[in-house]
C-alpha positions in Angstrom: 91.4 -210.4 167.5 87.8 -209.4 167.1 84.3 -210.0 168.4 83.5 -212.5 165.6 86.3 -214.7 166.8 85.2 -214.4 170.4 81.6 -215.4 169.6 83.0 -218.4 167.7 84.5 -219.7 170.9 81.7 -218.6 173.2 79.2 -221.0 171.4 76.3 -218.5 171.7 73.4 -220.3 170.0 72.8 -218.4 166.7 73.3 -220.8 163.8 70.0 -221.9 162.2 71.2 -225.6 162.0 71.9 -225.8 165.7 69.2 -227.6 167.7 69.6 -225.3 170.7 69.3 -222.3 168.4 66.0 -223.7 167.0 64.6 -224.0 170.5 65.6 -220.4 171.2 64.0 -219.3 168.0 60.7 -220.9 168.9 60.8 -219.4 172.4 61.4 -215.9 171.0 58.4 -216.4 168.7 56.3 -217.3 171.7 57.3 -214.1 173.4 56.4 -212.0 170.4 53.1 -213.9 169.9 52.2 -212.9 173.4 53.2 -209.2 172.9 51.1 -209.1 169.7 48.1 -210.8 171.4 48.2 -208.4 174.3 48.5 -205.5 171.8 51.8 -204.3 173.3 52.9 -204.6 169.7 50.2 -203.3 167.3 49.6 -205.3 164.2 49.1 -203.8 160.7 48.6 -205.1 157.2 52.3 -204.4 156.5 55.1 -203.9 159.1 58.7 -202.6 158.7 61.2 -204.1 161.2 64.8 -203.2 161.8 66.8 -205.8 163.7 69.9 -204.3 165.4 73.1 -206.2 166.3 71.2 -209.0 164.6 73.9 -211.6 164.4 72.3 -214.3 162.2 68.9 -212.5 162.4 67.3 -215.0 164.8 65.2 -212.4 166.6 64.1 -210.4 163.5 63.1 -213.7 161.8 61.2 -214.7 165.0 59.2 -211.5 165.1 58.6 -211.8 161.4 57.3 -215.3 161.9 55.0 -214.1 164.7 53.5 -211.5 162.3 53.4 -214.0 159.3 51.3 -216.4 161.4 48.7 -213.6 161.5 48.9 -212.8 157.7 50.9 -209.7 158.1 53.4 -208.8 155.3 56.8 -207.9 156.7 59.8 -205.9 155.4 62.7 -207.0 157.5 66.2 -205.4 157.7 69.0 -206.9 159.7 72.0 -204.8 160.8 75.3 -206.0 162.2 79.0 -205.4 161.9 79.6 -209.1 161.3 78.6 -209.6 157.6 79.3 -213.3 157.6 76.5 -214.0 160.2 74.0 -211.7 158.5 73.9 -213.8 155.4 72.4 -216.6 157.5 69.1 -214.7 157.9 67.9 -216.3 154.6 68.1 -219.7 156.2 65.8 -218.6 159.0 63.3 -217.3 156.4 63.4 -220.5 154.4 63.4 -222.9 157.4 60.2 -221.4 158.9 58.4 -220.4 155.7 58.4 -216.8 156.8 56.5 -214.3 154.6 59.1 -211.5 154.4 61.3 -209.5 152.3 64.7 -209.6 154.1 67.6 -207.2 153.6 71.0 -207.0 155.3 73.1 -203.9 156.1 76.6 -204.0 157.5 76.6 -201.0 159.8 77.3 -199.6 163.3 74.0 -199.3 165.3 75.3 -196.1 166.8 75.2 -194.5 163.3 71.8 -195.6 161.9 71.2 -192.0 160.6 74.0 -192.5 158.0 72.3 -195.6 156.5 68.5 -195.2 156.9 65.8 -192.8 156.2 64.1 -190.9 159.0 60.8 -192.3 160.3 60.8 -195.4 158.1 60.4 -198.3 160.6 57.4 -199.5 162.6 59.5 -201.6 165.0 63.2 -201.7 166.0 64.5 -204.6 168.1 67.8 -205.1 169.9 67.7 -208.7 171.1 70.1 -211.0 172.7 71.7 -209.2 175.8 73.7 -206.9 173.6 74.0 -203.8 175.8 77.3 -204.7 177.7 79.1 -203.8 174.5 78.0 -200.2 174.8 79.0 -197.5 177.4 76.5 -194.8 178.5 77.6 -192.4 175.8 77.1 -195.0 173.1 73.7 -195.8 174.6 72.5 -192.2 174.3 73.5 -192.3 170.6 71.7 -195.7 170.1 68.5 -194.4 171.5 68.7 -191.2 169.5 69.4 -193.1 166.3 66.5 -195.5 167.0 64.2 -192.6 167.6 65.4 -191.1 164.3 64.5 -194.2 162.2 61.2 -195.0 163.9 57.8 -193.7 162.8 55.8 -191.4 165.1 54.0 -194.4 166.6 57.0 -196.7 166.5 58.2 -199.2 169.1 61.6 -200.2 170.3 62.0 -203.7 171.9 65.0 -204.8 173.8 65.9 -208.1 175.5 68.2 -207.5 178.5 69.0 -208.6 182.0 70.0 -206.6 185.2 73.7 -207.3 185.6 74.1 -205.1 188.7 71.8 -207.4 190.6 72.6 -210.6 188.7 76.4 -210.3 188.6 77.6 -207.7 191.1 75.1 -208.7 193.9 74.0 -212.3 193.3 77.2 -213.8 191.9 80.0 -211.4 192.6 82.4 -210.0 190.0 85.1 -212.5 189.2 88.7 -211.6 188.3 89.0 -215.1 186.7 86.0 -216.7 185.0 85.3 -219.8 183.0 83.2 -218.6 180.1 82.7 -221.8 178.1 83.9 -225.4 178.5 83.7 -228.0 175.8 85.3 -231.4 175.1 88.1 -229.6 173.1 88.8 -226.5 175.0 88.0 -224.1 177.8 87.5 -220.4 177.3 88.4 -218.2 180.3 88.4 -214.4 180.9 90.6 -212.4 183.2 89.9 -208.9 184.6 92.3 -206.4 183.2 91.0 -203.0 184.4 88.2 -200.6 184.7 87.5 -197.4 182.7 86.1 -195.0 185.3 85.0 -192.3 182.8 83.1 -194.8 180.5 82.1 -197.3 183.2 83.5 -200.2 181.3 85.2 -203.4 182.6 88.1 -204.7 180.5 88.6 -208.4 180.2 91.0 -210.6 178.1 89.8 -213.9 176.8 92.1 -217.0 176.6 91.6 -220.5 175.2 92.9 -223.4 177.2 95.0 -225.5 177.0 97.8 -223.4 175.5 96.6 -220.0 176.9 95.9 -218.6 173.4 94.8 -215.0 173.5 91.4 -214.8 171.7 90.2 -211.2 172.4 90.3 -208.1 174.5 86.8 -206.7 175.3 85.2 -204.0 177.3 81.8 -204.6 179.0 79.3 -202.4 180.8 77.4 -204.2 183.6 74.1 -202.5 182.9 71.2 -202.4 185.3 67.6 -202.3 183.8 66.8 -199.0 185.5 69.7 -197.3 183.8 68.6 -198.4 180.4 65.0 -197.4 181.0 66.1 -194.0 182.3 68.1 -193.2 179.2 65.3 -194.6 177.0 62.7 -192.4 178.8 64.6 -189.3 177.5 63.9 -190.3 173.9 60.5 -192.1 174.2 57.3 -190.9 175.8 56.3 -194.3 177.1 58.2 -197.3 178.4 57.4 -200.6 180.0 59.3 -203.5 181.6 58.1 -207.0 181.0 60.1 -209.3 183.3 60.8 -212.9 182.5 58.5 -213.9 185.3 55.7 -212.0 183.5 56.2 -213.4 180.0 57.0 -216.9 181.5 59.1 -218.1 178.5 62.2 -220.0 179.6 65.4 -218.9 178.0 64.2 -215.3 177.2 65.4 -212.5 179.5 63.5 -209.3 180.5 61.9 -207.3 177.7 62.1 -203.5 177.6 59.4 -201.8 175.6 59.8 -198.2 174.4 56.9 -196.5 172.5 56.3 -193.2 170.8 59.7 -191.6 170.1 60.0 -187.9 171.0 60.2 -186.5 167.5 60.2 -182.9 168.9 63.7 -183.4 170.4 66.7 -182.1 168.5 67.8 -185.7 167.6 70.5 -184.4 165.2 72.4 -183.1 168.3 72.5 -186.6 169.8 72.9 -189.0 166.9 76.5 -188.0 166.3 77.5 -188.2 169.9 
């Protein structure tokens, strides 16, 4: 049982051939276009981008497409633990005639310092509501590692939503939840416990009919302020662009972190 199998049943739109995924790609490009136009992301002749927990590379390819439209040459590196998905990044590059040199690295984003040079990248992105996979201790390591690989004037972009407000307040935490329903099966999750020290909810996923166990996962119900607060330790500047501000349907809030604090003892944080 693993995350790759769970994603297979969740039907999260990631494959380049899927129509819903193509629509999501175009929407992400629109958000990045706006960030570039408003100079939240600064353009250069050549840009180095690191796409974390990239999946099929949809977000990295979308940012690359936004820069390519402006004649910028891009060096794109996509990182994920799921190697099978990473190889699909070439399909995004070909499908949208993106001007980029794309590389893939199978790695844990909490250990970037083991795989990449210090201060190499202009932009790092973590897109697609990924933070629930990481507890607060992991998150400190992620920010430290991102600061390590970014240049002095680098920028870290994250797509996230506030689950304290959205789930705990608006919806209410559910012991039993239907995650996905298709013509062939229904995927449900059941609450199994809570890790007080790590702040993680444990849920087990089952496929119906048959009650086949698909995966056991732990999730952190992050709030935006908590992520911004940790990020503010490692970056001099940060900004929140809500979905109401960027006005692109299907894209969540965007967290922007600029100018990593290179004077911090990052080596003490990257290892955890």
